[in-house]
C-alpha positions as CSV (number, residue, x, y, z in Angstrom):
1,M,47.5,-34.2,-43.4
2,I,45.9,-35.4,-46.6
3,K,48.1,-38.5,-46.7
4,T,47.0,-39.4,-43.1
5,F,43.4,-38.8,-44.0
6,L,43.5,-40.9,-47.1
7,K,45.3,-43.7,-45.3
8,A,42.6,-43.7,-42.5
9,Y,39.9,-43.6,-45.2
10,F,41.4,-46.5,-47.1
11,K,41.7,-48.5,-43.9
12,S,38.1,-47.8,-43.0
13,M,37.0,-49.2,-46.4
14,R,37.9,-52.7,-45.2
15,L,38.7,-54.0,-48.7
16,Y,38.1,-57.7,-47.9
17,Y,34.4,-56.7,-48.0
18,A,34.8,-55.5,-51.6
19,F,34.4,-59.0,-52.9
20,I,30.9,-59.2,-51.4
21,T,29.5,-56.4,-53.5
22,G,31.9,-57.0,-56.4
23,I,31.1,-60.7,-57.0
24,A,27.4,-60.0,-56.3
25,G,27.4,-57.4,-59.1
26,W,29.4,-59.7,-61.3
27,I,26.5,-62.1,-61.3
28,G,24.4,-59.4,-63.0
29,V,27.2,-58.5,-65.5
30,S,27.9,-62.1,-66.4
31,F,24.2,-62.9,-66.8
32,Y,23.9,-59.9,-69.2
33,F,26.7,-61.4,-71.3
34,F,24.9,-64.7,-71.2
35,T,21.6,-63.3,-72.4
36,T,23.4,-61.6,-75.3
37,E,24.9,-64.9,-76.3
38,L,21.4,-66.3,-76.4
39,G,20.5,-63.7,-79.0
40,Y,18.1,-61.5,-77.0
41,A,16.9,-58.8,-79.3
42,G,18.3,-55.4,-78.7
43,Q,21.0,-56.6,-76.4
44,I,24.7,-56.3,-77.3
45,S,27.7,-57.0,-75.1
46,P,29.2,-53.8,-73.6
47,P,32.7,-52.9,-74.6
48,P,35.6,-53.9,-72.3
49,L,36.1,-50.4,-70.9
50,K,32.5,-50.1,-69.9
51,T,32.5,-53.6,-68.4
52,A,35.7,-52.8,-66.4
53,L,34.2,-49.6,-65.2
54,I,31.1,-51.3,-63.9
55,L,33.1,-53.9,-62.0
56,V,35.4,-51.2,-60.5
57,F,32.3,-49.4,-59.2
58,L,30.9,-52.6,-57.8
59,F,34.1,-53.5,-56.0
60,C,34.6,-50.0,-54.6
61,V,31.1,-49.1,-53.6
62,W,31.2,-51.2,-50.4
63,G,34.2,-49.3,-49.1
64,V,32.9,-45.9,-50.0
65,N,29.5,-46.7,-48.5
66,Q,31.1,-48.3,-45.4
67,I,32.1,-44.8,-44.3
68,V,28.4,-43.9,-43.9
69,N,27.8,-47.2,-42.1
70,D,30.7,-46.4,-39.7
71,Y,29.4,-43.0,-39.0
72,L,25.9,-44.2,-38.2
73,G,27.3,-47.1,-36.1
74,L,29.7,-45.0,-33.9
75,P,27.9,-45.7,-30.6
76,E,28.4,-49.5,-30.8
77,D,31.8,-49.2,-32.5
78,R,33.1,-47.3,-29.5
79,I,32.6,-50.6,-27.6
80,N,33.0,-53.2,-30.4
81,A,35.8,-51.6,-32.4
82,P,37.3,-48.8,-30.3
83,E,40.4,-48.6,-32.6
84,R,38.6,-47.9,-35.9
85,P,39.9,-44.6,-37.4
86,M,36.5,-42.8,-37.1
87,V,36.2,-43.8,-33.5
88,T,39.7,-42.7,-32.5
89,G,39.4,-39.5,-34.5
90,E,42.2,-40.5,-36.9
91,L,39.5,-40.2,-39.7
92,N,37.6,-36.9,-39.6
93,A,34.0,-38.0,-39.9
94,R,32.7,-34.9,-41.7
95,A,35.5,-34.9,-44.3
96,A,35.1,-38.7,-44.9
97,L,31.3,-38.3,-45.4
98,I,31.9,-35.5,-47.9
99,L,34.5,-37.5,-49.8
100,S,32.1,-40.5,-49.9
101,G,29.3,-38.3,-51.1
102,V,31.4,-36.9,-53.9
103,L,32.5,-40.3,-55.0
104,L,29.0,-41.7,-54.9
105,F,27.7,-38.7,-56.9
106,T,30.4,-39.3,-59.5
107,V,29.4,-42.9,-59.8
108,G,25.8,-41.9,-60.3
109,L,26.7,-39.2,-62.9
110,V,28.8,-41.7,-64.9
111,T,26.0,-44.2,-64.7
112,W,23.6,-41.7,-66.0
113,L,25.8,-40.3,-68.8
114,Y,27.9,-43.2,-69.9
115,L,26.3,-46.4,-68.7
116,E,22.6,-46.9,-68.3
117,P,20.3,-44.4,-66.5
118,L,18.0,-47.3,-65.4
119,A,20.9,-48.7,-63.2
120,L,20.5,-45.7,-60.9
121,I,17.4,-47.3,-59.4
122,P,19.2,-50.2,-57.7
123,M,22.1,-47.9,-56.9
124,V,20.0,-45.4,-55.1
125,L,18.0,-48.2,-53.4
126,G,21.2,-49.8,-52.2
127,L,22.4,-46.5,-50.7
128,V,19.0,-46.0,-48.9
129,L,19.1,-49.6,-47.6
130,N,22.6,-49.0,-46.2
131,V,21.2,-46.2,-44.0
132,V,18.1,-48.2,-43.1
133,Y,20.2,-51.2,-42.1
134,E,21.9,-49.4,-39.2
135,Y,18.5,-48.9,-37.7
136,A,17.0,-52.2,-38.8
137,K,19.7,-54.3,-37.1
138,G,18.1,-53.1,-33.8
139,Y,15.0,-55.1,-34.7
140,G,16.0,-58.8,-34.9
141,I,16.0,-60.4,-38.2
142,W,15.1,-57.2,-40.0
143,G,18.7,-56.2,-40.0
144,N,19.6,-59.4,-41.9
145,I,16.8,-59.0,-44.4
146,V,17.7,-55.4,-45.1
147,F,21.4,-56.2,-45.5
148,G,20.7,-59.1,-47.8
149,G,18.4,-56.8,-49.9
150,M,21.1,-54.2,-50.1
151,I,23.7,-56.6,-51.6
152,A,21.1,-58.0,-54.0
153,T,20.8,-54.5,-55.5
154,C,24.4,-54.9,-56.7
155,V,23.2,-57.8,-58.9
156,A,20.6,-55.6,-60.4
157,Y,23.0,-52.7,-60.9
158,G,25.5,-55.0,-62.7
159,F,22.9,-56.3,-65.1
160,L,21.2,-53.0,-65.9
161,A,24.4,-51.0,-66.2
162,C,25.7,-53.2,-69.0
163,G,23.3,-51.9,-71.6
164,P,19.8,-51.9,-73.0
165,Y,17.6,-55.0,-72.4
166,M,14.4,-56.4,-73.6
167,P,11.5,-57.3,-71.3
168,P,10.6,-59.2,-69.3
169,L,12.9,-57.8,-66.7
170,F,11.5,-59.9,-63.8
171,T,11.4,-63.7,-64.3
172,A,11.2,-66.5,-61.8
173,P,14.9,-67.5,-62.2
174,R,16.2,-63.9,-61.9
175,I,14.1,-63.2,-58.8
176,S,15.3,-66.5,-57.4
177,V,19.0,-65.5,-57.8
178,L,18.3,-62.2,-56.1
179,V,16.7,-64.1,-53.2
180,L,19.7,-66.5,-53.0
181,V,22.1,-63.6,-52.9
182,A,20.0,-61.9,-50.2
183,L,20.0,-65.1,-48.2
184,L,23.8,-65.7,-48.5
185,N,24.4,-62.1,-47.3
186,G,21.8,-62.0,-44.6
187,I,23.2,-65.2,-43.1
188,M,26.8,-63.9,-43.5
189,T,25.9,-60.7,-41.5
190,Y,24.2,-62.9,-38.9
191,F,27.5,-64.4,-37.9
192,T,29.2,-61.0,-37.8
193,Y,26.9,-60.1,-34.9
194,F,28.7,-62.6,-32.6
195,K,31.8,-60.3,-32.3
196,D,29.5,-57.3,-31.8
197,Y,27.4,-58.9,-29.1
198,F,28.5,-56.8,-26.1
199,G,28.4,-53.5,-27.9
200,D,25.1,-54.1,-29.6
201,R,23.5,-55.1,-26.3
202,Q,24.8,-52.0,-24.5
203,V,23.4,-49.6,-27.1
204,G,20.1,-51.5,-27.5
205,K,20.7,-53.1,-30.9
206,K,18.5,-56.2,-30.6
207,T,20.1,-58.4,-33.2
208,L,19.2,-62.0,-33.2
209,V,22.4,-62.8,-31.3
210,V,21.5,-60.2,-28.6
211,K,17.9,-61.3,-28.6
212,Y,18.5,-65.0,-28.0
213,G,22.0,-64.8,-26.5
214,P,25.2,-66.3,-28.1
215,E,24.6,-69.8,-26.7
216,K,21.2,-70.1,-28.4
217,A,22.2,-68.1,-31.4
218,R,25.0,-70.5,-32.2
219,L,22.3,-73.3,-32.6
220,I,20.3,-71.0,-34.9
221,G,23.5,-70.5,-36.9
222,L,23.7,-74.3,-37.6
223,F,20.2,-74.1,-39.2
224,F,21.0,-70.9,-41.1
225,S,24.0,-72.5,-42.7
226,V,21.8,-74.9,-44.8
227,V,19.0,-72.4,-45.5
228,P,20.5,-71.3,-48.9
229,A,20.8,-75.0,-50.0
230,L,17.2,-75.7,-48.8
231,A,16.0,-72.6,-50.7
232,F,17.8,-73.6,-53.9
233,S,16.3,-77.1,-53.6
234,A,12.8,-75.7,-53.2
235,M,13.3,-73.4,-56.2
236,T,14.4,-76.3,-58.4
237,M,11.5,-78.4,-57.4
238,L,9.2,-75.5,-58.3
239,G,10.8,-75.4,-61.7
240,F,12.4,-71.9,-61.3
241,F,15.7,-73.3,-62.5
242,Y,16.4,-75.7,-65.4
243,V,18.6,-78.1,-63.5
244,P,19.7,-80.4,-66.4
245,S,21.6,-77.4,-67.8
246,F,23.9,-77.1,-64.8
247,S,27.4,-78.4,-65.3
248,R,29.5,-80.6,-63.0
249,V,31.5,-77.5,-62.1
250,F,28.4,-75.9,-60.7
251,W,27.6,-78.9,-58.5
252,L,31.2,-79.1,-57.3
253,L,31.2,-75.4,-56.3
254,A,27.8,-75.8,-54.7
255,S,29.0,-78.6,-52.6
256,L,32.1,-76.7,-51.6
257,T,30.0,-73.6,-50.7
258,L,27.7,-75.8,-48.5
259,A,30.8,-77.1,-46.7
260,L,32.1,-73.6,-46.2
261,Q,28.8,-72.4,-44.8
262,F,28.5,-75.3,-42.4
263,Y,32.1,-74.9,-41.3
264,T,31.3,-71.2,-40.6
265,A,28.4,-72.3,-38.4
266,Y,30.6,-74.9,-36.7
267,L,33.3,-72.3,-35.9
268,Y,30.7,-70.0,-34.3
269,F,29.1,-73.0,-32.5
270,R,32.5,-73.7,-30.9
271,F,33.7,-70.1,-30.5
272,Y,30.6,-68.0,-29.9
273,H,32.4,-65.4,-27.8
274,G,35.9,-64.0,-27.4
275,E,38.5,-62.9,-30.0
276,K,37.9,-66.0,-32.2
277,T,34.5,-64.6,-33.2
278,Y,36.5,-62.0,-35.2
279,F,39.0,-64.3,-36.8
280,S,36.3,-66.7,-37.8
281,L,34.9,-64.0,-40.1
282,K,37.4,-65.0,-42.7
283,T,35.6,-68.3,-43.3
284,N,32.3,-66.5,-43.0
285,F,33.2,-64.0,-45.8
286,R,34.6,-66.7,-48.0
287,A,31.4,-68.8,-47.7
288,C,29.3,-65.9,-48.7
289,V,31.5,-64.7,-51.6
290,C,32.2,-68.2,-52.9
291,G,28.5,-68.9,-52.8
292,Q,27.9,-65.9,-55.0
293,A,30.6,-67.1,-57.5
294,T,28.8,-70.5,-57.5
295,L,25.6,-68.7,-58.8
296,I,27.6,-67.4,-61.8
297,A,28.6,-71.0,-62.5
298,M,24.9,-71.7,-63.2
299,F,25.3,-70.1,-66.6
300,Q,29.1,-69.5,-67.0
301,D,30.9,-72.4,-65.3
302,T,34.4,-71.4,-66.2
303,L,34.0,-67.9,-65.0
304,G,32.3,-69.1,-61.8
305,M,35.1,-71.5,-61.1
306,A,37.7,-68.8,-61.6
307,L,36.0,-66.2,-59.4
308,F,35.4,-68.9,-56.7
309,L,39.1,-69.6,-56.5
310,V,40.2,-66.0,-56.8
311,S,37.7,-64.8,-54.2
312,Y,38.7,-67.6,-51.7
313,I,42.4,-66.6,-52.0
314,F,42.0,-62.8,-51.9
315,V,39.3,-62.6,-49.2
316,G,41.7,-64.5,-47.0
317,F,44.7,-62.4,-48.0
318,L,43.0,-59.1,-47.5
319,F,41.5,-60.2,-44.2
320,D,44.8,-61.4,-42.9
321,L,46.2,-57.9,-43.4
322,A,43.6,-56.6,-40.9
323,T,45.1,-58.3,-37.8
324,N,43.6,-55.9,-35.3
325,S,40.2,-57.3,-34.1
326,K,39.4,-53.9,-32.5
327,S,39.6,-52.0,-35.7
């Protein structure tokens, strides 16, 4: 019984999503290390054990929190994904929620006692936004905005959990990175709505795809694919980033990310309904996660390149293990 439950719980975590929160949080972690190298007063690099623990939390938090999302989204999942464990009854909803609650409480306790208490703020905010998201997706673009903000809290958690910092906490470049992470993820989740179109429409979730219909929404997707690049260009022109410091590695990864984002939009432009809207998600997730790795290359190009390549490979590998588009 326990083995069956854990297997269903693990399946419901959908681990290809783990790179979304994991790499987002890694932006904050790597930036903290970068600031310590610059000699910020009062900041020291966390020991390897603490760093590893933070990253484990960040990679696992999506899956644990996904259980809550699945529970809140049961009405549409009965139509969009009728073979998900919680829909079929394979995963006991009450037990799964209790386990997720225990795990999240444990993460919070460790953050308070061993990491940095201040990191609890973005953690709690992210959990709240996950609940809000299920309702916000019924109001057009608000679902995308809330989802993007939720993932951006992972960046803040990764930074704050590493250790003490010296003000100012909010600067134009830091806020700009959070905005870019939110944009990447808000657009990523926009494309996921194509596969959920019929179920969302039937239960009254007025996502942008439902509101405008798949044929018009696919045109909007073409525009959305270049929005992060346009936003970054605007931020550099406003002086939020010191462009001359960016390496060739960053520009290479940025170009590849733009290509992945546009290819995602192209796939959904061609295949805006049917089973291919599910299998195109692999490219969609890769574009989002690789875009986040590119942001790391702004200040740590070798790490950014490594995470870009690893993410591209493993997102595809884990996604290919989930061959059932109805689960």
